[in-house]
ZAMARGU-4260 file (C-alpha; in steps of 0.2 Angstrom, whole numbers, plus 5000, padded with zeros to 4 digits):
<rodrens>
0) 5122/5465/5047 | 5131/5482/5049 | 5144/5490/5037 | 5158/5502/5041 | 5162/5511/5025
5) 5179/5519/5026 | 5184/5532/5014 | 5202/5531/5017 | 5206/5547/5007 | 5201/5558/4992
10) 5216/5556/4982 | 5215/5545/4966 | 5226/5539/4951 | 5212/5545/4939 | 5203/5562/4937
15) 5185/5557/4931 | 5175/5570/4923 | 5160/5567/4935 | 5170/5565/4951 | 5162/5575/4966
20) 5179/5576/4974 | 5187/5594/4973 | 5206/5597/4971 | 5206/5603/4989 | 5198/5588/4995
25) 5212/5577/4987 | 5224/5582/5000 | 5214/5575/5014 | 5215/5558/5020 | 5213/5547/5036
30) 5228/5542/5046 | 5230/5523/5049 | 5228/5526/5068 | 5211/5534/5065 | 5205/5520/5054
35) 5211/5507/5066 | 5202/5515/5080 | 5186/5517/5070 | 5186/5498/5066 | 5189/5493/5084
40) 5175/5504/5090 | 5163/5498/5076 | 5168/5480/5080 | 5163/5482/5098 | 5146/5488/5092
45) 5143/5473/5082 | 5148/5479/5064 | 5153/5464/5054 | 5157/5471/5037 | 5170/5484/5032
50) 5173/5493/5015 | 5188/5502/5010 | 5185/5515/4997 | 5191/5533/4992 | 5197/5541/4981
55) 5206/5526/4976 | 5211/5514/4991 | 5224/5504/4982 | 5236/5518/4981 | 5237/5518/5000
60) 5252/5509/5006 | 5243/5504/5022 | 5229/5495/5014 | 5235/5477/5016 | 5238/5481/5034
65) 5221/5488/5036 | 5213/5473/5028 | 5223/5461/5039 | 5218/5471/5054 | 5200/5470/5050
70) 5200/5452/5049 | 5209/5451/5066 | 5195/5462/5073 | 5182/5449/5067 | 5175/5457/5051
75) 5167/5443/5041 | 5166/5453/5025 | 5180/5465/5019 | 5176/5475/5003 | 5188/5484/4992
80) 5180/5497/4980 | 5193/5501/4967 | 5195/5507/4949 | 5204/5491/4946 | 5220/5498/4938
85) 5232/5491/4950 | 5223/5474/4949 | 5231/5473/4931 | 5246/5467/4940 | 5239/5451/4947
90) 5250/5449/4962 | 5242/5466/4969 | 5225/5457/4969 | 5232/5441/4976 | 5240/5450/4991
95) 5224/5458/4995 | 5215/5441/4995 | 5229/5433/5005 | 5227/5448/5018 | 5208/5444/5019
100) 5199/5454/5007 | 5183/5445/5002 | 5172/5457/4991 | 5178/5468/4976 | 5169/5482/4967
105) 5177/5488/4951 | 5172/5505/4944 | 5172/5503/4925 | 5164/5520/4922 | 5160/5515/4904
110) 5166/5501/4894 | 5173/5507/4878 | 5191/5513/4876 | 5190/5530/4869 | 5175/5536/4880
115) 5183/5528/4895 | 5200/5537/4894 | 5191/5553/4890 | 5180/5551/4905 | 5194/5546/4917
120) 5206/5559/4909 | 5221/5547/4910 | 5227/5541/4893 | 5232/5523/4892 | 5222/5517/4907
125) 5209/5507/4898 | 5219/5491/4896 | 5224/5491/4914 | 5206/5493/4920 | 5200/5479/4908
130) 5214/5467/4914 | 5211/5471/4932 | 5192/5467/4931 | 5196/5451/4922 | 5208/5446/4935
135) 5196/5448/4949 | 5183/5438/4939 | 5195/5424/4934 | 5200/5423/4952 | 5182/5418/4956
140) 5179/5433/4967 | 5162/5438/4958 | 5166/5456/4957 | 5152/5470/4956 | 5155/5482/4942
145) 5150/5500/4946 | 5144/5509/4930 | 5140/5528/4930 | 5125/5534/4921 | 5126/5551/4914
150) 5120/5558/4898 | 5134/5552/4887 | 5136/5535/4895 | 5118/5530/4897 | 5115/5525/4879
155) 5129/5512/4880 | 5122/5503/4895 | 5115/5488/4886 | 5131/5486/4877 | 5140/5487/4893
160) 5130/5473/4900 | 5136/5462/4885 | 5154/5468/4888 | 5153/5463/4906 | 5146/5446/4903
165) 5160/5442/4890 | 5173/5446/4904 | 5164/5434/4917 | 5156/5448/4927 | 5139/5443/4933
170) 5134/5458/4944 | 5134/5477/4941 | 5127/5492/4951 | 5121/5507/4941 | 5124/5524/4948
175) 5116/5540/4942 | 5128/5555/4941 | 5128/5566/4956 | 5129/5585/4955 | 5138/5589/4972
180) 5154/5597/4977 | 5167/5595/4963 | 5153/5590/4950 | 5140/5603/4955 | 5141/5613/4939
185) 5139/5598/4927 | 5121/5601/4926 | 5119/5595/4908 | 5127/5578/4912 | 5111/5573/4922
190) 5098/5564/4912 | 5080/5563/4916 | 5076/5548/4927 | 5062/5542/4915 | 5076/5542/4901
195) 5087/5532/4913 | 5073/5520/4917 | 5069/5516/4899 | 5087/5511/4895 | 5088/5502/4912
200) 5073/5491/4907 | 5083/5485/4891 | 5098/5482/4902 | 5088/5472/4915 | 5080/5461/4902
205) 5097/5458/4894 | 5104/5454/4911 | 5090/5442/4916 | 5092/5432/4900 | 5111/5430/4904
210) 5109/5426/4922 | 5117/5442/4928 | 5111/5454/4942 | 5109/5473/4940 | 5104/5485/4953
215) 5098/5503/4951 | 5105/5514/4966 | 5096/5531/4963 | 5079/5529/4955 | 5063/5528/4965
220) 5053/5512/4963 | 5038/5521/4955 | 5049/5525/4939 | 5056/5507/4937 | 5039/5499/4933
225) 5040/5481/4931 | 5058/5482/4937 | 5055/5490/4954 | 5063/5475/4963 | 5079/5481/4955
230) 5080/5497/4966 | 5094/5495/4978 | 5095/5505/4994 | 5113/5503/5001 | 5107/5513/5017
235) 5093/5500/5020 | 5104/5491/5032 | 5115/5500/5045 | 5129/5509/5037 | 5141/5520/5045
240) 5153/5531/5034 | 5170/5537/5040 | 5178/5550/5029 | 5193/5562/5032 | 5180/5575/5037
245) 5166/5567/5046 | 5158/5551/5053 | 5139/5549/5048 | 5126/5537/5044 | 5124/5533/5025
250) 5106/5539/5025 | 5112/5557/5028 | 5124/5557/5013 | 5122/5569/4999 | 5124/5554/4987
255) 5108/5545/4995 | 5090/5549/4990 | 5083/5558/5004 | 5068/5569/4999 | 5050/5564/4997
260) 5039/5575/4986 | 5021/5578/4988 | 5017/5565/4975 | 5025/5552/4986 | 5010/5553/4998
265) 5000/5537/4998 | 5012/5527/4989 | 5013/5509/4994 | 5032/5510/4993 | 5034/5525/5004
270) 5041/5515/5018 | 5055/5507/5008 | 5059/5521/4996 | 5070/5536/5001 | 5063/5547/4987
275) 5074/5558/4976 | 5091/5566/4978 | 5090/5585/4981 | 5102/5588/4967 | 5090/5580/4955
280) 5075/5590/4960 | 5085/5606/4958 | 5088/5602/4940 | 5072/5592/4934 | 5059/5595/4948
285) 5046/5582/4952 | 5035/5581/4936 | 5041/5563/4932 | 5036/5556/4949 | 5020/5566/4949
290) 5015/5559/4932 | 5019/5541/4938 | 5007/5544/4953 | 4994/5553/4943 | 4995/5570/4952
295) 5000/5588/4948 | 5019/5592/4949 | 5023/5604/4964 | 5042/5605/4964 | 5049/5616/4951
300) 5067/5616/4945 | 5079/5629/4952 | 5094/5627/4942 | 5097/5631/4923 | 5101/5618/4911
305) 5103/5617/4892 | 5091/5605/4884 | 5098/5593/4871
</rodrens>
């Protein structure tokens, strides 16, 4: 299976405090013709899945037409990755399903009202996100909730699992905050991976007891211990990313782990683990991985941080 991941544009109806999109980037977007041409070309090469994301794809007036076109071109799976606000009006969701959308990811960011609205920096949006997520679940579409893990949201992860279950959501992807582009200077928002793994372990156990599926997107398997099988590599299959600026394979993305450190040598998982993101190593170095592997650290942090 091969996925064409289309970032339609960088504009959004939220302004999340961890977003990597800069204000200048928000003005850039793909034309409808460029997206259609890319989908046609990828379909000829055997791509059978397409994803529409952003920014926020549901604010694009051509989204329904692009979804219909993707189905006509033979794409079996059509994903919409959204913040869910416009799904609060159920007909918006129904129109996408009627057009041929099959898979929905909804970014909940965090699950409590005040922290959510502080994070997205748009007062009054929590209820819309919640209703939108519930509408997707109630429609039997089995949504995936995207949850951001940074220093302030991490402690709430187990409660977020309970909150998702109460709303009929059975799957969630756990994203470690990235320090790139527009979020490069938020150094103190990035927790240590060992801290993240400890909280994830509790969340994984809760999810298992409830028949839910949680995946970790950015932690190497060596730090997940007994939960190593929950490490998810979106780039493990063929993924081509189309943005307003470029066309590239996902494995080359700044958001994808792409650096092995000396401690990775000899690891049995080396062949299926992409290592660590460079932005993480700049802040924390490789001492956690070195400790897990029983060797001396060799990558020192190069960026200043304020310890809690």
